[in-house]
Backbone as CSV, one residue per row, in Angstrom:
resi,resn,N_x,N_y,N_z,CA_x,CA_y,CA_z,C_x,C_y,C_z
1,MET,169.573,-32.299,-28.717,168.654,-31.553,-29.425,167.261,-32.119,-29.187
2,ILE,166.283,-31.305,-29.146,164.851,-31.673,-28.866,164.196,-31.653,-30.333
3,ARG,163.516,-32.711,-30.691,162.799,-32.774,-32.047,161.292,-32.745,-31.618
4,CYS,160.594,-31.743,-32.172,159.219,-31.591,-31.852,158.343,-31.704,-33.120
5,ARG,157.204,-32.192,-32.963,156.307,-32.283,-34.094,154.922,-31.819,-33.637
6,TRP,154.439,-30.908,-34.406,153.136,-30.304,-34.157,152.304,-30.665,-35.448
7,VAL,151.031,-31.195,-35.250,150.155,-31.398,-36.252,148.829,-30.676,-35.855
8,GLN,148.359,-29.825,-36.911,147.194,-28.997,-36.552,146.461,-28.857,-37.832
9,VAL,145.058,-28.956,-37.637,144.162,-28.581,-38.711,143.934,-27.167,-38.822
10,ALA,144.437,-26.481,-39.980,144.389,-25.123,-40.042,142.972,-24.634,-40.648
11,THR,142.380,-25.405,-41.529,141.152,-25.134,-42.110,140.390,-26.430,-42.283
12,HIS,139.230,-26.315,-42.682,138.392,-27.433,-42.878,138.896,-28.458,-44.010
13,THR,139.727,-27.800,-44.883,140.093,-28.606,-46.134,141.527,-28.889,-46.201
14,GLN,142.359,-28.278,-45.249,143.821,-28.504,-45.326,144.435,-28.721,-43.965
15,GLN,145.250,-29.759,-43.957,145.848,-30.226,-42.712,147.382,-29.801,-42.879
16,LEU,147.901,-29.090,-41.861,149.316,-28.619,-41.825,150.129,-29.445,-40.803
17,SER,151.324,-29.685,-41.211,152.242,-30.494,-40.233,153.560,-29.610,-40.239
18,TYR,153.943,-29.408,-39.071,155.234,-28.652,-38.813,156.149,-29.499,-37.976
19,THR,157.412,-29.563,-38.404,158.394,-30.146,-37.639,159.605,-29.276,-37.403
20,ALA,160.245,-29.172,-36.217,161.347,-28.390,-35.969,162.297,-29.068,-35.061
21,THR,163.520,-28.720,-35.248,164.593,-29.334,-34.412,165.204,-28.080,-33.756
22,ILE,165.270,-28.104,-32.500,165.742,-26.949,-31.722,166.669,-27.552,-30.656
23,ALA,167.807,-26.759,-30.464,168.854,-27.139,-29.480,168.255,-27.028,-28.102
24,THR,168.522,-28.069,-27.252,168.019,-28.086,-25.854,168.313,-26.717,-25.100
25,LYS,169.620,-26.274,-25.373,170.120,-25.103,-24.598,169.394,-23.877,-25.036
26,LYS,169.024,-23.760,-26.309,168.220,-22.629,-26.871,166.906,-22.611,-26.221
27,THR,166.170,-23.844,-26.125,164.912,-23.877,-25.502,164.948,-23.467,-24.042
28,VAL,165.907,-23.949,-23.301,166.185,-23.717,-21.899,166.320,-22.249,-21.750
29,ALA,167.239,-21.703,-22.513,167.455,-20.178,-22.467,166.141,-19.347,-22.732
30,GLU,165.389,-19.825,-23.559,164.055,-19.047,-23.917,163.153,-19.217,-22.739
31,VAL,163.051,-20.424,-22.084,162.141,-20.565,-21.027,162.743,-19.615,-19.760
32,GLN,164.018,-19.682,-19.653,164.607,-18.803,-18.520,164.220,-17.279,-18.830
33,GLN,164.308,-16.882,-20.067,164.006,-15.450,-20.332,162.552,-15.198,-20.094
34,LEU,161.654,-16.106,-20.466,160.092,-15.951,-20.215,159.890,-15.806,-18.663
35,LEU,160.524,-16.787,-17.993,160.270,-16.787,-16.439,160.803,-15.435,-15.882
36,SER,161.894,-14.969,-16.364,162.484,-13.719,-15.824,161.574,-12.581,-16.216
37,SER,161.143,-12.508,-17.430,160.282,-11.474,-17.964,158.931,-11.337,-17.212
38,HIS,158.585,-12.494,-16.513,157.250,-12.488,-15.833,157.568,-12.438,-14.352
39,GLY,158.650,-12.022,-13.899,158.868,-11.792,-12.480,159.796,-12.699,-11.685
40,ALA,160.199,-13.788,-12.387,161.228,-14.668,-11.629,162.509,-13.928,-11.195
41,THR,162.934,-13.927,-10.036,164.222,-13.254,-9.670,165.402,-14.171,-9.625
42,ALA,165.101,-15.348,-9.713,166.233,-16.385,-9.935,165.681,-17.599,-10.714
43,VAL,166.572,-18.130,-11.555,166.132,-19.301,-12.293,167.317,-20.265,-12.309
44,MET,167.179,-21.520,-12.125,168.309,-22.516,-12.162,167.815,-23.748,-12.866
45,VAL,168.705,-24.291,-13.566,168.350,-25.647,-14.308,169.099,-26.701,-13.684
46,GLU,168.418,-27.853,-13.336,169.060,-29.039,-12.767,169.308,-30.022,-14.058
47,ASP,170.535,-30.485,-14.014,170.913,-31.366,-15.107,171.156,-32.819,-14.664
48,ASP,170.847,-33.844,-15.584,171.268,-35.217,-15.238,172.088,-35.654,-16.432
49,GLN,173.333,-35.757,-16.309,174.264,-36.181,-17.373,174.060,-35.219,-18.536
50,GLY,173.891,-33.937,-18.265,173.941,-32.952,-19.493,172.423,-32.680,-19.913
51,ASP,171.481,-33.482,-19.510,170.078,-33.252,-19.915,169.351,-32.585,-18.765
52,PRO,168.557,-31.515,-19.173,167.816,-30.810,-18.252,166.671,-31.701,-17.641
53,VAL,166.531,-31.826,-16.247,165.513,-32.594,-15.671,164.612,-31.655,-14.888
54,ALA,164.969,-30.485,-14.546,164.033,-29.604,-13.701,164.509,-28.164,-13.889
55,MET,163.648,-27.197,-13.699,163.957,-25.795,-13.590,163.478,-25.356,-12.106
56,LYS,164.206,-24.625,-11.479,163.874,-24.004,-10.264,163.794,-22.455,-10.430
57,LEU,162.774,-21.829,-9.812,162.732,-20.439,-9.949,162.268,-19.783,-8.610
58,LYS,162.523,-18.495,-8.485,162.138,-17.799,-7.339,161.400,-16.584,-7.791
59,ILE,160.183,-16.334,-7.184,159.463,-15.072,-7.367,159.090,-14.397,-6.037
60,ILE,158.893,-13.165,-6.085,158.487,-12.480,-4.808,156.982,-12.166,-4.928
61,VAL,156.252,-12.636,-3.891,154.861,-12.452,-3.735,154.605,-11.882,-2.305
62,ASP,153.996,-10.738,-2.279,153.745,-9.978,-1.014,155.040,-9.861,-0.230
63,ASN,156.099,-9.422,-0.952,157.419,-9.300,-0.338,158.070,-10.511,0.327
64,GLU,157.501,-11.640,-0.075,158.127,-13.007,0.428,158.572,-13.761,-0.856
65,PRO,159.709,-14.271,-0.688,160.296,-15.124,-1.820,159.646,-16.381,-1.845
66,LEU,159.144,-16.809,-3.024,158.502,-18.189,-3.086,159.329,-18.994,-4.290
67,GLY,159.588,-20.179,-3.881,160.432,-20.989,-4.764,159.545,-22.103,-5.477
68,TYR,159.825,-22.406,-6.577,159.047,-23.318,-7.400,160.042,-24.284,-8.167
69,ARG,159.663,-25.576,-8.346,160.473,-26.481,-9.167,159.607,-26.993,-10.270
70,LEU,160.019,-26.850,-11.487,159.172,-27.215,-12.549,159.973,-28.499,-13.227
71,LEU,159.348,-29.714,-13.228,160.036,-30.831,-13.751,159.994,-30.821,-15.202
72,VAL,161.016,-31.305,-15.871,161.054,-31.522,-17.270,160.557,-32.897,-17.536
73,ASN,159.400,-33.105,-18.192,158.888,-34.547,-18.470,158.626,-34.509,-19.933
74,TRP,159.760,-34.430,-20.772,159.553,-34.383,-22.220,158.856,-35.695,-22.870
75,GLN,159.044,-36.755,-22.249,158.438,-37.999,-22.701,156.947,-37.884,-22.611
76,GLU,156.340,-37.431,-21.518,154.986,-37.251,-21.393,154.428,-36.201,-22.339
77,VAL,155.145,-35.016,-22.518,154.671,-34.059,-23.504,154.642,-34.584,-24.858
78,LEU,155.667,-35.326,-25.263,155.698,-36.029,-26.603,154.425,-36.895,-26.815
79,ALA,154.138,-37.700,-25.763,153.042,-38.676,-25.879,151.759,-37.900,-25.997
80,VAL,151.594,-36.866,-25.339,150.453,-35.973,-25.316,150.343,-35.371,-26.854
81,MET,151.293,-34.883,-27.187,151.289,-34.221,-28.582,151.001,-35.259,-29.647
82,ARG,151.555,-36.619,-29.591,151.149,-37.621,-30.520,149.698,-37.936,-30.355
83,ARG,149.269,-38.028,-29.122,147.844,-38.430,-28.939,146.953,-37.311,-29.540
84,ASP,147.232,-36.091,-29.338,146.480,-34.962,-29.841,146.521,-34.942,-31.359
85,ALA,147.730,-35.245,-31.984,147.799,-35.219,-33.380,146.809,-36.366,-33.964
86,LEU,146.841,-37.452,-33.378,145.914,-38.579,-33.765,144.374,-38.172,-33.665
87,ALA,144.120,-37.359,-32.674,142.681,-36.953,-32.474,142.270,-35.899,-33.684
88,TRP,143.265,-35.317,-34.188,142.886,-34.338,-35.208,142.539,-35.222,-36.417
């Protein structure tokens, strides 16, 4: 499971805090669907002991296949989210 926390100032007088628990496989499936809906012709997930560590995708540009590898760096994303929350 991935546990995410977002803190956002909605108005000048009210601060809202949202917490959600989302299954990792659901998040991965949603990302795969988004990539596919935006032109990816192939999407693959690399796992390390059951945890996703990267996603690879292929898109066609000018009739040529291009491959990309997107690293999963949830620790850094969480650190940025926490830092941003403190800045609010």
